[in-house]
Structures are given as structure tokens and as C-alpha cells.
C-alpha positions in Angstrom: 120.2 -17.7 136.1 123.1 -18.7 134.0 125.1 -15.7 135.1 124.5 -16.3 138.8 125.5 -19.9 138.5 128.6 -19.0 136.5 129.7 -16.5 139.1 129.3 -19.1 141.9 131.3 -21.6 139.9 134.1 -19.2 139.2 134.3 -18.4 142.9 134.4 -22.1 143.7 131.1 -21.8 145.5 129.2 -24.3 143.3 130.0 -27.9 144.1 128.6 -30.8 142.2 128.6 -33.8 144.5 127.9 -37.5 144.1 126.2 -39.6 146.8 125.3 -36.8 149.2 122.6 -38.4 151.3 121.8 -39.2 154.9 120.3 -42.4 156.3 117.7 -40.7 158.6 116.0 -37.3 158.6 118.1 -36.1 161.5 119.5 -32.5 161.6 122.7 -33.6 163.3 123.4 -36.0 160.5 123.0 -33.3 157.9 125.3 -30.9 159.9 127.9 -33.7 160.1 127.7 -34.3 156.4 128.1 -30.6 155.6 131.2 -30.4 157.9 132.7 -33.3 155.9 132.5 -31.1 152.9 134.0 -28.2 154.9 130.8 -26.1 154.7 130.2 -23.8 157.7 128.2 -20.9 156.2 124.9 -20.7 154.4 124.3 -23.6 152.1 121.8 -24.3 149.3 121.4 -27.9 148.5 119.8 -28.8 145.2 118.5 -32.3 145.4 115.7 -33.9 143.4 114.1 -37.3 143.7 114.9 -39.3 146.7 115.9 -36.3 148.8 113.1 -36.5 151.4 115.6 -37.2 154.2 117.7 -34.1 153.3 114.6 -31.9 153.0 113.3 -33.0 156.4 116.7 -32.7 158.1 117.3 -29.2 156.5 114.1 -27.7 157.8 115.5 -27.2 161.3 118.6 -25.3 160.0 118.1 -21.7 159.2 121.4 -21.5 157.3 120.5 -24.4 155.0 117.8 -24.7 152.3 117.0 -27.8 150.3 115.3 -27.2 146.9 114.5 -29.5 144.0 116.2 -28.6 140.7 113.1 -26.9 139.3 112.8 -24.8 142.4 116.2 -23.1 141.9 116.0 -19.3 141.7 118.4 -16.4 141.3 117.7 -15.0 144.8 118.8 -18.3 146.5 121.8 -18.6 144.3 123.0 -15.2 145.3 122.0 -15.4 149.0 123.7 -18.7 149.9 127.4 -18.9 150.3 127.8 -22.4 148.9 125.6 -24.4 146.5 125.7 -28.2 146.5 124.1 -29.8 143.5 123.7 -33.6 143.3 125.4 -34.9 140.2 122.3 -36.5 138.7 120.3 -33.2 139.2 122.9 -31.1 137.2 121.5 -32.4 133.9 117.9 -31.4 135.0 119.1 -27.9 135.9 120.8 -27.6 132.5 117.7 -28.8 130.7 115.5 -26.3 132.5 117.6 -23.2 132.4 119.5 -23.5 129.1 
């Protein structure tokens, strides 16, 4: 897991973001938010508590997957082009996988 995340980080494909949320569970809002960050390919969003809106909006997009920090796995890390991790969830990932 550590190796997969490190390779994404070195390739600038792991982004730690603050305040990545949407006001309603609408797919178009999530697509617009991803475009703000310049993401056009496959994206893995790691979001924990309070991410119900993101999870519901991401269900309709086959190139986007939203997972909680404890649901992160090596296959998803390698499959998706970009990984967005909420800043407050980064510590949870470190606690689980280190």
C-alpha cells in the first residue's frame, strides 16, 4: 500500500485537498468540482465522515469512485489516474496503513 501511494505521489497523481465538498448529491456538481481541479480522467476520491453527498453524486460516474479511508486498497490506487484525499482523512490513512 505504501509503495503504491508513494508512486502516485511521486507522479503528482496524489492530491491532498481541503474543503472538497458539494452542496447537493448531484452528479453535475461533482463533475464541475473535478474540472475545477483539472481532473478529466479516472479519479478515486478518499473521503470519510460527512461525504455522503460525494458518495451519492459519484455513483453515476463510472470513472469516479468514492471510498472511505479504511476502504482504500492497492487495486484502486493503481487503477485510477488521480487520487484525491481529503486533508482530514490523510491522518486516518496513515494510522491504518503505517
